[in-house]
Every structure is written in structure tokens, then in C-alpha cells.
MARLO-769716 format. One record per atom (N, C-alpha, C, O): x, y, z; residue in one letter; atom name; residue number from 1. Coordinates in Angstrom, 3 decimals, always signed. Atoms other than C-alpha are relative to their C-alpha. Layout:
BEGIN
{atom {X Y Z} A CA NUM}
...
***
This chain:
BEGIN
{atom {+0.847 -1.180 +0.000} X N 1}
{atom {+0.000 +0.000 +0.000} X CA 1}
{atom {+0.890 +1.241 +0.000} X C 1}
{atom {+1.884 +1.317 +0.723} X O 1}
{atom {-0.795 -1.216 +0.074} X N 2}
{atom {+1.304 +3.419 -0.900} X CA 2}
{atom {-0.671 +1.102 +0.803} X C 2}
{atom {-1.885 +1.094 +1.008} X O 2}
{atom {+0.515 -1.088 -0.812} X N 3}
{atom {+0.922 +6.543 +1.158} X CA 3}
{atom {-0.590 +1.115 -0.842} X C 3}
{atom {-0.490 +1.099 -2.069} X O 3}
{atom {+0.646 -1.088 +0.731} X N 4}
{atom {-0.929 +9.715 +0.251} X CA 4}
{atom {+0.983 +0.856 -0.788} X C 4}
{atom {+0.631 +1.363 -1.853} X O 4}
{atom {-0.957 -0.828 +0.740} X N 5}
{atom {+2.245 +11.573 -0.777} X CA 5}
{atom {+0.437 -0.684 -1.279} X C 5}
{atom {+0.613 -0.029 -2.306} X O 5}
{atom {-0.381 +0.737 +1.204} X N 6}
{atom {+3.242 +8.838 -3.208} X CA 6}
{atom {-1.123 +0.054 -1.032} X C 6}
{atom {-0.865 +0.200 -2.226} X O 6}
{atom {+1.140 -0.110 +0.930} X N 7}
{atom {-0.261 +8.884 -4.713} X CA 7}
{atom {-0.056 +1.386 -0.614} X C 7}
{atom {-0.319 +1.532 -1.808} X O 7}
{atom {+0.029 -1.372 +0.503} X N 8}
{atom {-0.096 +12.676 -5.005} X CA 8}
{atom {+1.103 +0.212 -1.038} X C 8}
{atom {+0.873 +0.836 -2.074} X O 8}
{atom {-1.104 -0.128 +0.959} X N 9}
{atom {+3.302 +12.499 -6.724} X CA 9}
{atom {-0.329 -0.687 -1.317} X C 9}
{atom {-0.030 -0.155 -2.386} X O 9}
{atom {+0.405 +0.694 +1.226} X N 10}
{atom {+1.955 +9.941 -9.199} X CA 10}
{atom {-1.047 +0.798 -0.764} X C 10}
{atom {-1.006 +0.880 -1.991} X O 10}
{atom {+1.045 -0.805 +0.634} X N 11}
{atom {-1.071 +12.128 -9.861} X CA 11}
{atom {+0.607 +1.198 -0.722} X C 11}
{atom {+0.253 +1.469 -1.869} X O 11}
{atom {-0.642 -1.170 +0.606} X N 12}
{atom {+1.074 +15.206 -10.541} X CA 12}
{atom {+0.820 -0.409 -1.219} X C 12}
{atom {+0.784 +0.272 -2.244} X O 12}
{atom {-0.798 +0.467 +1.140} X N 13}
{atom {+3.427 +13.228 -12.801} X CA 13}
{atom {-0.895 -0.364 -1.174} X C 13}
{atom {-0.571 -0.054 -2.321} X O 13}
{atom {+0.952 +0.363 +1.063} X N 14}
{atom {+0.446 +11.839 -14.760} X CA 14}
{atom {-0.581 +1.245 -0.649} X C 14}
{atom {-0.723 +1.310 -1.870} X O 14}
{atom {+0.590 -1.232 +0.534} X N 15}
{atom {-1.058 +15.303 -15.123} X CA 15}
{atom {+0.998 +0.769 -0.866} X C 15}
{atom {+0.628 +1.285 -1.921} X O 15}
{atom {-1.022 -0.683 +0.804} X N 16}
{atom {+2.214 +16.837 -16.363} X CA 16}
{atom {+0.235 -0.725 -1.316} X C 16}
{atom {+0.379 -0.094 -2.362} X O 16}
{atom {-0.178 +0.792 +1.218} X N 17}
{atom {+2.666 +13.986 -18.843} X CA 17}
{atom {-1.159 +0.230 -0.958} X C 17}
{atom {-0.958 +0.353 -2.166} X O 17}
{atom {+1.185 -0.228 +0.818} X N 18}
{atom {-0.888 +14.501 -20.081} X CA 18}
{atom {+0.029 +1.385 -0.629} X C 18}
{atom {-0.298 +1.532 -1.807} X O 18}
{atom {-0.052 -1.356 +0.536} X N 19}
{atom {-0.422 +18.255 -20.488} X CA 19}
{atom {+1.054 +0.124 -1.091} X C 19}
{atom {+0.865 +0.872 -2.050} X O 19}
{atom {-1.016 -0.004 +1.052} X N 20}
{atom {+2.758 +17.657 -22.496} X CA 20}
{atom {-0.521 -0.643 -1.273} X C 20}
{atom {-0.235 -0.170 -2.372} X O 20}
{atom {+0.509 +0.707 +1.169} X N 21}
{atom {+0.963 +15.229 -24.797} X CA 21}
{atom {-1.089 +0.794 -0.707} X C 21}
{atom {-1.176 +0.764 -1.934} X O 21}
{atom {+1.068 -0.777 +0.618} X N 22}
{atom {-2.013 +17.501 -25.376} X CA 22}
{atom {+0.587 +1.165 -0.782} X C 22}
{atom {+0.023 +1.569 -1.798} X O 22}
{atom {-0.608 -1.136 +0.678} X N 23}
{atom {+0.297 +20.343 -26.384} X CA 23}
{atom {-0.785 +1.262 +0.291} X C 23}
{atom {-1.148 +1.520 +1.439} X O 23}
{atom {+0.679 -1.280 -0.182} X N 24}
{atom {-1.431 +23.671 -26.938} X CA 24}
{atom {-1.506 -0.097 -0.191} X C 24}
{atom {-2.188 +0.926 -0.134} X O 24}
{atom {+1.451 +0.162 +0.182} X N 25}
{atom {-4.922 +22.241 -27.531} X CA 25}
{atom {-0.659 -0.124 +1.373} X C 25}
{atom {-1.119 -1.193 +1.774} X O 25}
{atom {+0.558 -0.076 -1.345} X N 26}
{atom {-6.165 +23.315 -24.114} X CA 26}
{atom {-1.199 +0.938 -0.005} X C 26}
{atom {-1.328 +1.769 -0.903} X O 26}
{atom {+1.169 -0.886 -0.021} X N 27}
{atom {-9.417 +25.015 -23.101} X CA 27}
{atom {+0.378 +1.420 +0.386} X C 27}
{atom {+1.199 +1.645 +1.274} X O 27}
{atom {-0.176 -1.402 -0.351} X N 28}
{atom {-9.480 +28.785 -23.051} X CA 28}
{atom {-1.065 +0.425 +1.005} X C 28}
{atom {-1.739 -0.418 +1.597} X O 28}
{atom {+0.961 -0.523 -0.975} X N 29}
{atom {-11.653 +31.014 -20.885} X CA 29}
{atom {-1.438 -0.318 -0.397} X C 29}
{atom {-2.292 -0.491 +0.473} X O 29}
{atom {+1.361 +0.290 +0.466} X N 30}
{atom {-14.731 +30.325 -23.041} X CA 30}
{atom {-0.143 -1.439 -0.463} X C 30}
{atom {-1.074 -1.767 -1.199} X O 30}
{atom {-0.030 +1.417 +0.375} X N 31}
{atom {-13.933 +26.612 -23.455} X CA 31}
{atom {+0.030 -0.202 -1.507} X C 31}
{atom {-0.584 -1.119 -2.052} X O 31}
{atom {-0.406 +0.202 +1.386} X N 32}
{atom {-12.764 +27.093 -26.994} X CA 32}
{atom {+1.487 -0.339 +0.053} X C 32}
{atom {+2.208 +0.154 +0.920} X O 32}
{atom {-1.399 +0.400 +0.038} X N 33}
{atom {-9.425 +25.523 -27.894} X CA 33}
{atom {+0.871 +1.230 -0.276} X C 33}
{atom {+0.571 +2.012 -1.178} X O 33}
{atom {-0.857 -1.170 +0.188} X N 34}
{atom {-6.633 +28.093 -27.591} X CA 34}
{atom {+0.806 -0.090 -1.288} X C 34}
{atom {+1.262 +0.931 -1.802} X O 34}
{atom {-0.788 +0.177 +1.215} X N 35}
{atom {-4.857 +26.621 -30.622} X CA 35}
{atom {-0.846 +0.141 -1.262} X C 35}
{atom {-0.498 +0.915 -2.154} X O 35}
{atom {+0.786 +0.022 +1.251} X N 36}
{atom {-7.594 +26.004 -33.222} X CA 36}
{atom {-1.361 +0.683 +0.131} X C 36}
{atom {-2.086 +0.780 -0.859} X O 36}
{atom {+1.219 -0.756 -0.279} X N 37}
{atom {-10.539 +27.915 -31.627} X CA 37}
{atom {-1.299 -0.765 -0.259} X C 37}
{atom {-2.349 -0.145 -0.426} X O 37}
{atom {+1.213 +0.817 +0.046} X N 38}
{atom {-13.001 +25.005 -31.968} X CA 38}
{atom {-0.455 -0.235 +1.440} X C 38}
{atom {+0.277 +0.054 +2.386} X O 38}
{atom {+0.456 +0.349 -1.349} X N 39}
{atom {-15.132 +23.892 -29.025} X CA 39}
{atom {+0.949 -1.043 +0.584} X C 39}
{atom {+1.330 -2.007 -0.081} X O 39}
{atom {-0.898 +0.950 -0.654} X N 40}
{atom {-12.909 +22.121 -26.506} X CA 40}
{atom {-0.800 -1.124 +0.625} X C 40}
{atom {-1.839 -0.844 +1.224} X O 40}
{atom {-1.205 +0.510 +0.615} X N 41}
{atom {-12.096 +19.256 -26.595} X CA 41}
{atom {-0.145 -0.130 -1.518} X C 41}
{atom {-1.068 -0.773 -2.018} X O 41}
{atom {-0.029 +0.065 +1.460} X N 42}
{atom {-11.291 +19.679 -30.280} X CA 42}
{atom {+0.487 -1.396 -0.406} X C 42}
{atom {+0.936 -2.156 +0.451} X O 42}
{atom {-0.458 +1.338 +0.419} X N 43}
{atom {-10.426 +16.597 -32.383} X CA 43}
{atom {+1.446 -0.315 +0.393} X C 43}
{atom {+1.750 -1.454 +0.748} X O 43}
{atom {-1.391 +0.237 -0.399} X N 44}
{atom {-6.696 +17.035 -31.649} X CA 44}
{atom {+0.095 -0.287 +1.493} X C 44}
{atom {+0.825 -1.187 +1.908} X O 44}
{atom {-0.015 +0.219 -1.450} X N 45}
{atom {-7.317 +17.286 -27.899} X CA 45}
{atom {-0.636 -1.349 +0.346} X C 45}
{atom {-0.168 -2.039 +1.251} X O 45}
{atom {+0.639 +1.301 -0.258} X N 46}
{atom {-9.648 +14.260 -28.005} X CA 46}
{atom {+0.968 -1.138 -0.252} X C 46}
{atom {+1.078 -2.058 +0.559} X O 46}
{atom {-0.966 +1.049 +0.312} X N 47}
{atom {-7.011 +12.132 -29.692} X CA 47}
{atom {+1.120 -0.037 +1.035} X C 47}
{atom {+1.526 -1.111 +1.478} X O 47}
{atom {-1.055 -0.056 -1.007} X N 48}
{atom {-4.342 +13.314 -27.272} X CA 48}
{atom {-0.478 -0.519 +1.348} X C 48}
{atom {+0.266 -1.202 +2.051} X O 48}
{atom {+0.543 +0.497 -1.262} X N 49}
{atom {-6.598 +12.617 -24.299} X CA 49}
{atom {-0.150 -1.521 -0.023} X C 49}
{atom {+0.170 -2.190 +0.959} X O 49}
{atom {+0.144 +1.455 +0.099} X N 50}
{atom {-7.372 +9.100 -25.526} X CA 50}
{atom {+1.351 -0.692 +0.082} X C 50}
{atom {+1.483 -1.725 +0.739} X O 50}
{atom {-1.340 +0.583 -0.053} X N 51}
{atom {-3.678 +8.387 -26.053} X CA 51}
{atom {+0.589 +0.173 +1.393} X C 51}
{atom {+1.197 -0.753 +1.930} X O 51}
{atom {-0.578 -0.282 -1.310} X N 52}
{atom {-2.685 +10.007 -22.769} X CA 52}
{atom {-0.576 -0.865 +1.109} X C 52}
{atom {+0.155 -1.294 +2.001} X O 52}
{atom {+0.610 +0.814 -1.043} X N 53}
{atom {-5.157 +8.069 -20.661} X CA 53}
{atom {+0.112 -1.485 -0.298} X C 53}
{atom {-0.177 -2.310 +0.569} X O 53}
{atom {-0.384 +1.366 +0.357} X N 54}
{atom {-4.248 +4.860 -22.525} X CA 54}
{atom {-1.008 -1.060 +0.462} X C 54}
{atom {-0.644 -2.018 +1.145} X O 54}
{atom {+1.018 +0.986 -0.322} X N 55}
{atom {-7.519 +2.994 -22.114} X CA 55}
{atom {-0.621 +0.154 +1.378} X C 55}
{atom {-1.530 -0.603 +1.718} X O 55}
{atom {+0.574 -0.231 -1.324} X N 56}
{atom {-8.266 +4.312 -18.622} X CA 56}
{atom {-1.222 +0.905 -0.159} X C 56}
{atom {-1.140 +2.117 +0.040} X O 56}
{atom {+1.219 -0.749 +0.291} X N 57}
{atom {-11.827 +5.368 -19.428} X CA 57}
{atom {-0.534 +0.722 +1.233} X C 57}
{atom {-1.021 +1.848 +1.133} X O 57}
{atom {+0.493 -0.619 -1.233} X N 58}
{atom {-12.764 +6.069 -15.810} X CA 58}
{atom {+0.824 +1.239 +0.334} X C 58}
{atom {+0.265 +2.275 +0.692} X O 58}
{atom {-0.857 -1.145 -0.258} X N 59}
{atom {-9.772 +8.357 -15.331} X CA 59}
{atom {-0.277 +1.139 -0.970} X C 59}
{atom {-0.295 +2.304 -0.573} X O 59}
{atom {+0.310 -1.015 +0.999} X N 60}
{atom {-10.576 +10.178 -18.574} X CA 60}
{atom {-1.324 +0.683 +0.309} X C 60}
{atom {-1.431 +1.906 +0.212} X O 60}
{atom {+1.303 -0.582 -0.318} X N 61}
{atom {-14.207 +10.663 -17.579} X CA 61}
{atom {+0.096 +0.889 +1.252} X C 61}
{atom {-0.558 +1.929 +1.317} X O 61}
{atom {-0.152 -0.828 -1.194} X N 62}
{atom {-13.162 +11.984 -14.158} X CA 62}
{atom {+0.735 +1.299 -0.335} X C 62}
{atom {+0.394 +2.357 +0.194} X O 62}
{atom {-0.722 -1.203 +0.421} X N 63}
{atom {-10.708 +14.411 -15.782} X CA 63}
{atom {-0.950 +0.957 -0.716} X C 63}
{atom {-0.957 +2.158 -0.445} X O 63}
{atom {+0.939 -0.843 +0.746} X N 64}
{atom {-13.392 +15.672 -18.154} X CA 64}
{atom {-1.110 +0.522 +0.909} X C 64}
{atom {-1.562 +1.656 +0.747} X O 64}
{atom {+1.048 -0.439 -0.927} X N 65}
{atom {-15.988 +15.814 -15.366} X CA 65}
{atom {+0.499 +1.140 +0.885} X C 65}
{atom {-0.293 +1.975 +1.322} X O 65}
{atom {-0.546 -1.115 -0.771} X N 66}
{atom {-13.641 +18.111 -13.443} X CA 66}
{atom {-0.079 +1.301 -0.789} X C 66}
{atom {-0.150 +2.377 -0.196} X O 66}
{atom {+0.127 -1.193 +0.837} X N 67}
{atom {-13.835 +20.521 -16.394} X CA 67}
{atom {-1.455 +0.466 -0.116} X C 67}
{atom {-1.709 +1.620 -0.462} X O 67}
{atom {+1.413 -0.305 +0.222} X N 68}
{atom {-17.632 +20.424 -16.452} X CA 68}
{atom {-0.505 +1.200 +0.797} X C 68}
{atom {-1.141 +2.064 +0.193} X O 68}
{atom {+0.507 -1.184 -0.715} X N 69}
{atom {-18.411 +22.931 -13.634} X CA 69}
{atom {+0.592 +1.311 -0.520} X C 69}
{atom {-0.098 +2.327 -0.598} X O 69}
{atom {-0.617 -1.209 +0.537} X N 70}
{atom {-15.915 +25.415 -15.045} X CA 70}
{atom {-0.598 +0.377 -1.344} X C 70}
{atom {-0.790 +1.558 -1.635} X O 70}
{atom {+0.613 -0.279 +1.303} X N 71}
{atom {-17.421 +25.063 -18.515} X CA 71}
{atom {-1.420 +0.536 +0.172} X C 71}
{atom {-1.849 +1.411 -0.580} X O 71}
{atom {+1.356 -0.496 -0.245} X N 72}
{atom {-20.918 +25.577 -17.122} X CA 72}
{atom {+0.024 +1.456 +0.444} X C 72}
{atom {-0.860 +2.230 +0.077} X O 72}
{atom {-0.135 -1.404 -0.411} X N 73}
{atom {-19.760 +28.815 -15.487} X CA 73}
{atom {+0.459 +0.882 -1.159} X C 73}
{atom {+0.022 +2.026 -1.286} X O 73}
{atom {-0.563 -0.796 +1.090} X N 74}
{atom {-17.853 +29.957 -18.582} X CA 74}
{atom {-0.997 +0.206 -1.140} X C 74}
{atom {-0.886 +1.173 -1.893} X O 74}
{atom {+0.966 -0.063 +1.106} X N 75}
{atom {-20.778 +29.332 -20.956} X CA 75}
{atom {-1.430 +0.107 +0.537} X C 75}
{atom {-2.209 -0.831 +0.367} X O 75}
{atom {+1.331 -0.089 -0.610} X N 76}
{atom {-23.906 +30.639 -19.168} X CA 76}
{atom {-1.137 +0.072 -1.014} X C 76}
{atom {-2.274 -0.256 -0.676} X O 76}
{atom {+1.058 -0.139 +1.006} X N 77}
{atom {-25.826 +31.269 -22.419} X CA 77}
{atom {-0.284 -1.295 -0.753} X C 77}
{atom {-1.293 -1.393 -1.451} X O 77}
{atom {+0.190 +1.267 +0.700} X N 78}
{atom {-25.434 +27.722 -23.741} X CA 78}
{atom {-0.759 -0.975 +0.896} X C 78}
{atom {-0.559 -0.988 +2.110} X O 78}
{atom {+0.788 +0.976 -0.771} X N 79}
{atom {-27.838 +24.968 -22.661} X CA 79}
{atom {+0.938 -1.013 +0.653} X C 79}
{atom {+1.867 -1.491 +0.002} X O 79}
{atom {-0.892 +0.928 -0.698} X N 80}
{atom {-26.233 +22.688 -20.031} X CA 80}
{atom {+0.142 -1.361 -0.681} X C 80}
{atom {+1.216 -1.960 -0.639} X O 80}
{atom {-0.098 +1.294 +0.680} X N 81}
{atom {-27.055 +19.541 -22.013} X CA 81}
{atom {+0.979 +0.062 -1.167} X C 81}
{atom {+1.661 -0.923 -1.451} X O 81}
{atom {-0.952 -0.151 +1.096} X N 82}
{atom {-25.047 +20.888 -24.950} X CA 82}
{atom {+1.434 +0.033 +0.513} X C 82}
{atom {+2.344 -0.482 -0.136} X O 82}
{atom {-1.340 -0.050 -0.584} X N 83}
{atom {-22.078 +21.571 -22.697} X CA 83}
{atom {+0.441 -1.394 +0.436} X C 83}
{atom {+1.588 -1.783 +0.216} X O 83}
{atom {-0.325 +1.368 -0.405} X N 84}
{atom {-22.214 +18.066 -21.244} X CA 84}
{atom {+0.327 -0.844 -1.224} X C 84}
{atom {+1.275 -1.629 -1.204} X O 84}
{atom {-0.279 +0.725 +1.228} X N 85}
{atom {-22.390 +16.656 -24.764} X CA 85}
{atom {+1.347 +0.365 -0.584} X C 85}
{atom {+2.062 -0.501 -1.090} X O 85}
{atom {-1.270 -0.473 +0.543} X N 86}
{atom {-19.422 +18.756 -25.828} X CA 86}
{atom {+1.178 -0.593 +0.775} X C 86}
{atom {+2.185 -0.982 +0.184} X O 86}
{atom {-1.145 +0.398 -0.819} X N 87}
{atom {-17.232 +17.700 -22.931} X CA 87}
{atom {+0.046 -1.503 +0.276} X C 87}
{atom {+1.132 -2.082 +0.300} X O 87}
{atom {-0.017 +1.396 -0.446} X N 88}
{atom {-18.308 +14.163 -22.002} X CA 88}
{atom {-0.416 -1.039 -1.039} X C 88}
{atom {+0.162 -2.125 -1.067} X O 88}
{atom {+0.624 +1.046 +0.794} X N 89}
{atom {-20.306 +12.365 -24.673} X CA 89}
{atom {+0.808 -0.475 -1.187} X C 89}
{atom {+0.360 -1.383 -1.888} X O 89}
{atom {-0.827 +0.469 +1.101} X N 90}
{atom {-17.512 +11.981 -27.221} X CA 90}
{atom {+0.849 -1.201 +0.377} X C 90}
{atom {+1.399 -1.865 -0.501} X O 90}
{atom {-0.862 +1.097 -0.455} X N 91}
{atom {-15.684 +9.389 -25.092} X CA 91}
{atom {-0.586 -1.317 -0.501} X C 91}
{atom {-1.773 -1.583 -0.306} X O 91}
{atom {+0.511 +1.279 +0.511} X N 92}
{atom {-15.951 +5.962 -26.751} X CA 92}
{atom {-0.490 -0.907 +1.117} X C 92}
{atom {+0.061 -0.911 +2.218} X O 92}
{atom {+0.531 +0.945 -0.966} X N 93}
{atom {-17.999 +3.351 -24.961} X CA 93}
{atom {+0.872 -1.245 +0.041} X C 93}
{atom {+1.559 -1.578 -0.924} X O 93}
{atom {-0.748 +1.252 -0.114} X N 94}
{atom {-16.424 +0.181 -23.672} X CA 94}
{atom {-0.715 -1.085 -0.775} X C 94}
{atom {-1.932 -1.047 -0.951} X O 94}
{atom {+0.596 +1.121 +0.751} X N 95}
{atom {-16.979 -2.971 -25.646} X CA 95}
{atom {-0.363 -1.134 +0.891} X C 95}
{atom {-0.873 -2.150 +0.421} X O 95}
***
């Protein structure tokens, strides 16, 4: 069993690795991609996220779910169901 500091270090290392792989396709203030200005996650960010999480669908969904409240605050004029679809519903289902 590992301690909380070791888990935290692993989490930070995973997050840094993921941010390096995504590159500049990150969400801006209005949840548009800062690189290509499409709705985030854009196709490049989606591919990078799938590669970065390497089949860990639960981890990917938790990462995207953490973005959901911020996106809801950043996009008050857009219907919440559309925001959820934009951020979460593109993740492939398990077979």
C-alpha cells in the first residue's frame, strides 16, 4: 500500500505527462481551444486525451468531469445539455 504523498506524486506526474501530450490544444476562458478555436475538446485534444489516458476510461471521464463545472460557469448562455455533450459524450464506450 502506498501513502498519500506517493499517490499525489503519481497524480502530478500523470497530469504533467498529459499536459505535455495535449500540447497547446487546451481550453481557453470560453472553453474554446486556444490553438484552433473550436469547441474544446477539439479533435486534436480528443485524440491526445485518448492516447494520454491509454484505455483508462474512468480516469478520462473523471478528468473531463472536473472541467464540467468550469465550462458551465464559462458558458452561461449555452444549454447545459449541450455543454455536457461537448465535454463528455464523445468518449468511446467500452466494448
